[in-house]
N, C-alpha and C positions, 0 to 999 in steps of 0.2 A: 503494500499500500504506499510506504514511503517513497519506493522508486516511482510509482506512478503519479504521486503528488508532485515530486520533483520534476518529473518529464513534461506534466501539464504546466508547471510553474515555467519552465524554459520557454514553452511555446508561446505563452501570453504576456511574458514581460518584455517590457520596453515599447509597448504599442501605445498610441495616444489613447487617451482616457475613454473617449467617445467609441473607439472601435471594440472595445471590451463587449459593450451593449450590444454592438452589431453581430460579433461572433457567436455570442449566447442565443439572440434571436434567430441566426442563421442555423443553429444548431437544434432549436425546438422545431423550426420549419423542415429540417431534414428528418427529425422523427415522425412528423405528420405525415410527408410524402411518402415516408417508408411503410406506412400502414397500408397503402393502397396496391402498389404493384406487386409485391410477392403472392397476393392471394386471388389475382385476377383469374389465372387459369382455374383455379379451383373454384371460384364463385361462378364462373360461366359453366362449369361442368355440374357442379352440385346443386346451384340455386337455379340457374336459368336453363338447366336440362339441356346443354348443348354438347357437342363433341369437343376433344382436345383441339382438334383441327379448326374448328369454328373459333376457339379461344386464340389460338395462333392469329387467326384472321382480325380479331379484335386489336390484338397487339401490333399488327401490321399496319391497321389504319391509324392507330395511336401514334405510331413511329413515324409515319409518313406526315401527319399533322405536326408532329414535334419538329421535324425538319423545317416545313414552313414558319412555324412559330419562331425557331432560331433566326431565321432570315428577317423577319418581321422586327423582332426584338432589336436586332442590330440596325436594321434600316430606320426604325422610328424614334430611335434614342434622342438625337437632336432635335428633331420635329417636334415631339411631345415634351421632352425633358425628363428628368429621371423620376420626379415625383409622379406625376401623371401617367407615366408608362408603367412603373415598377408597382406603384400603389394599386392603379386601375386594374393590371393583369392579375394581381393577387386576390384583389377583392372578386373579381369575375371567376377566377380559377376556384375560389372557396366555394362559391355558387354552384358552380359545375360540380363540384365534389358532393355537396349536398344534393345535387340533382340526381346522381346515383340512387340515393334512397327511393326516388320515384320512378327510376328508369327501368322497368321491370319487362317491358316489351323489347323484343331483340333488336329491332332496327333502331329504336330509341336509345337503347343501351349503347350501340355501336356508335351513335351520333354523339352522345354525351361524352363518352371515353375520348372520342377524336377531338371534341372541344378542350377536354382537360389536357390532353397532349399539346395541342395548339397554344393554350393560353400559358400553361406551366413553362412551356419552352420559350415563351417571348420572355419571361423574366431572366433566363439564363445569362444571355449576353450583356442584359442591361444590368443585373447586379454586378456581374464582373468589371464592365465599364466604369460601373459607379465606384468601385473599390479602387480602380486604377486612377481614376481621376480625383478622388477624394482623399487619398493617401499616397501620393506618388513615390514618397521617400520610403513607404513600408510595403509597398505592395506586394512585393515578393513574398515577405514573411506573412502578409495577411491572407494572401491566396492560399499560402500553405497551412496557415491556422484554419482558415474556413474548410478547406478540403479536409483536413485531419478530424475536425469536429462534425463535419457532415457525415464523416464515416463512423464516427461514433453515434450520430443520430440515427444512422441506417442501421446500426446494430441494434440500438434500443427500440426502434420503431417496428423491425421486422419482427422481434421478441413480442411486443405489445399487440401486433396484429394477429397474431395466432390466438393470443388469449381473449382478445375483444371478439374476433370472429366466431370463437367457441361460444359466446353468447348470442351475438347477432352481427351479420356482416354490416347491416346498417350503422352498427356503433362505430365501426372502422370508417365509413364515410362521413360520420358525424364529426368525430374527432379530427379527421383529415381536415374537413372544412374549416373548423375551429382553429386549427393550427395554421392553415394558409392565410385565413382572414385576419388572425392575431399579427402574424408577420407583416402583412399589409398596414394594419393599424400602428404597429410598432414604427414602421418605416417612415409613415406620415408624421408621426409625432417626433420620431428622431429628426427629420428634415426641419420641421418648423422649430425645433429647439436649438438645433446646431448650425442652421443655415443650409442652403442647399445649392451653392454654385459649384455644380458637379464638374464642370467643365470651363469654368472661369465665369460664364454667365447666361448658360443654357436657358435656365428657368426664369431668368430676369426679363426675357424677353416673351412677348405673346406668340401664340402659335402662327409660324409662317413669317415671322418678323425678322429671321436671322438673315444677314446678308448672304447673297448667292456664293460669294468667295468663300465663306466659312461652311458651306453645305455644298460640296461636289456631287455631281450627280453619280447615279450608280454606274453608268457606263464608263466615266472616268476613273471611278474606284476600281472597277474590274479591269481596266486596261493597265493598271499599275501592277502587273502580275508578280513582279518580284517581292510584293509585300505579302503574298498569300499563296500562291500557287503551289509551291514546292512543299510549304507547310501543310497545306490542306490535303495534297495527295499523300504525304507522310501519315497525317492524322486517320484517314481512310484505311490506310494500310494497317495501322496499329489497331484501330478498332475492329476490323475484320478478323484479325488474329486472335483478339480476346474472346470471340465466339466460340474458341476450341474447347473453352471450360465448359459450356452449357451444352454444346453440340457434338463434342468429342470425348472429353474425359468424364462426363456424367454417365453417357451410355456406355462407356468402356467399363466404368466401375459396376453398373448394373449387369452387364454381360458377364463379368467375372465374378457375380453372385454376391457382391459387397452391399451393404444395406445403405439407404439413403443417407444416413447419419455420416457415413466416411466421405460422401461428398459434401455435406454441410461443413464437416470439420475442415476441409480444405478453406472455406471462406472464413471459418473462426481463425485460422492461420493467418490469413489476409488481414483481417482486423487486427489481430495482436501485433503482426509485424508492422503494420502503420503506427500503431500505438507506440511500441517500444524500439522502433527502427530509426525513429527520428535522430536521435545522436549520430547515427552513422550517415545519414544523408546530409546533416548540417556539416559533418566533416568533410564529406565528398564536395559538396558546394564550396567550402571554404579553402580546400587544398587542391582538388583535382577539377571539378567543372565549375569553375569561378564565373565563366561566359554562360549566359542563358542559352546562346546557340549550342555550344558544346555540351551543356547539361542535356538538352532536348536529344541529341545525337546519341548520348551515352545511355539515355534512358531506352530508346529503341534498342540499342545494342544488348542492354540487359534483358529486355524482353525475348530477343533472339537467342541469347545464351540459355535462358529458363527454358524456353520451347525446345532448343537443341538438346539440352540435358535430357528432358523427359522423352524427346524422340530416341535417344541412345539407351536410356535406362527407365522404361515405364513399366517393366514388368512387375516391381514390387511397388506397393503403396507409398513406402517411404520416400522413394525417388520423386513421386508426384508431388509430395508435401515440400521436398527441397525445390522443386521447380517452382512450386507456387510461391516460395519466399523469394525466390530471384526474381520471377516476374513481378512480384509485388513492389520491389525495390524500384523496379523500372516504372511501374505505374505511380509511386511516390515520387519520383522525378519529373516524369511527364506531366501528371494532371495539373499542378500548380504552376508550372512552367510555362506552359503553351499561353493561358491568358496573360501571364506576366510579360512575356515576350511580345505578344500582339500590342497590348497597352503601352510598352515601352518604345516600340519602333513605328507606330502608326498613328500617333498624335490624337487629333480630334476624330479621326475617322476609326478610332478603335472599335466603337460600338458595332460598326457595320463589318469590320473584318473578325470580330468575336464571332458574330452572327454567323457568318459564311463558313469559316472554318469549323464552328460546331454544328453547323448543319451538314457539312461534309463528313464530319465524324458520326453523325447519326446515319448517314447513308451506309457506312462501313457495317453498323449494326444491324441494317436491314439485309445486307448482302450476306453477312457470315452465316448466320443460322441455317437457312435453307441450302446453301452450298456444302456446309459442313455436314448437315444433317444427311444430305443425298450421298456424301462422300463416305460417311460412315457406314451406311446402309450397304455400299457396294463394296469397300475396301477397308472398314476398320478404323481405328484411331492413328495408326501409323502415319498415312499420308496427310492426315489432318495436323498433326504436330509438325510434319515437314513443311506443310504449306505456311503454318503460323510462324515457324523459325525463318522461313524466307522471306514473308510478308514482312516482319519486323526489322530483318536485315535491311530489305529494301527501303523501308521506313527510314531508318538510319541514313541511307544513302540521300533520301529525300531532303531530310533535315540539314545534311551537310551541304547539299546543292542549295538550300535556302540561304544559308549562310555565305556561300560563295558568291551568288548573285547579288547579296545585299552588299558584300564589301567592294564590289567592283566600283570603278570611277563611274560617276553619273547616277548612283543610287539615289533615291528621292531624298531632297535635302530635309535638314532639320530633324533627321530621325536617327539619332548617333548609334553606332554598333558598339555593344559592350565588348571589351577585349579580354 
């Protein structure tokens, strides 16, 4: 317990005072969000009396809506301002989550779940952009703190989800909505008390009043490929590879006659590694991967090493546990670094690029499960692990290419490269 307290103290020490409340509110919001997604398949099958395939259909539509939401969240940030965009989307998301209590008809349930995916994803790039603009000198550490505490929230939320669903699934929808709306109310109060000039003066101007020079068009932003293209391709490759866990390792363990608890334990290992592995990632960031660009490349290489290790040695369960630990360190370096790098190198256009790269990551999550599911049916887990190792190695090449094009003469001005 002492070690846990000391580790938690290191994470949160030295932040601006107002950031503590923000991280705590994000934790509670993560707890609420985790009440919904783990039980979707079971709810569709047991309550709505639909097949597991139809449950996958729901998740597909939710993911597609989530991609659109990421793009909208990034594109609307400067047009609406942080307060209207984030608070509004959170309040609407909470109402949509409550709507699941009444959405018992199949078509209505699919629609409400898609709306949930859309609205919830709108807040993701917006909140990341807000952190980057609000605390520019602390954003790297804050992205990491939010990532760590969100994972704690997911662990707590998934546990509570099972307990609440044992009483009633409607309770999970009810508490999920309360949590999301509570975060929206917190954000509104937070901005009123601390001021909300998140990018200099975004909310100080009425809607549509920003000079055109400060709001470049989407076409112009997309033409500046050096800011996002290789980063987005790398993100797709990385997220495709992580589907190996659900669509490769899980059926492999089941095929070997092991209980579902053995697969769940891998995610317990993931959570514990995130919790107690912070000192090692801090050491790596200070001594080895001081540049955000290098950190991103190393994160993909760690994923490749983890999947490669399991490819060579997946006969015993212990090797899968070791592979999970290695891959988790890749995750711990990648997840906070990606938004920090975008926020640092794209200036006021950061919300758009956060949404664009986040949407591309979601495409990877769409591609992975069906491809790996069919691959497992025909050839087993070995080609899945090989594909994941190759994909993450290719992601490392893409991240290195992103650094290469950014350091060339003629890179967009005013966006310094950390060396």
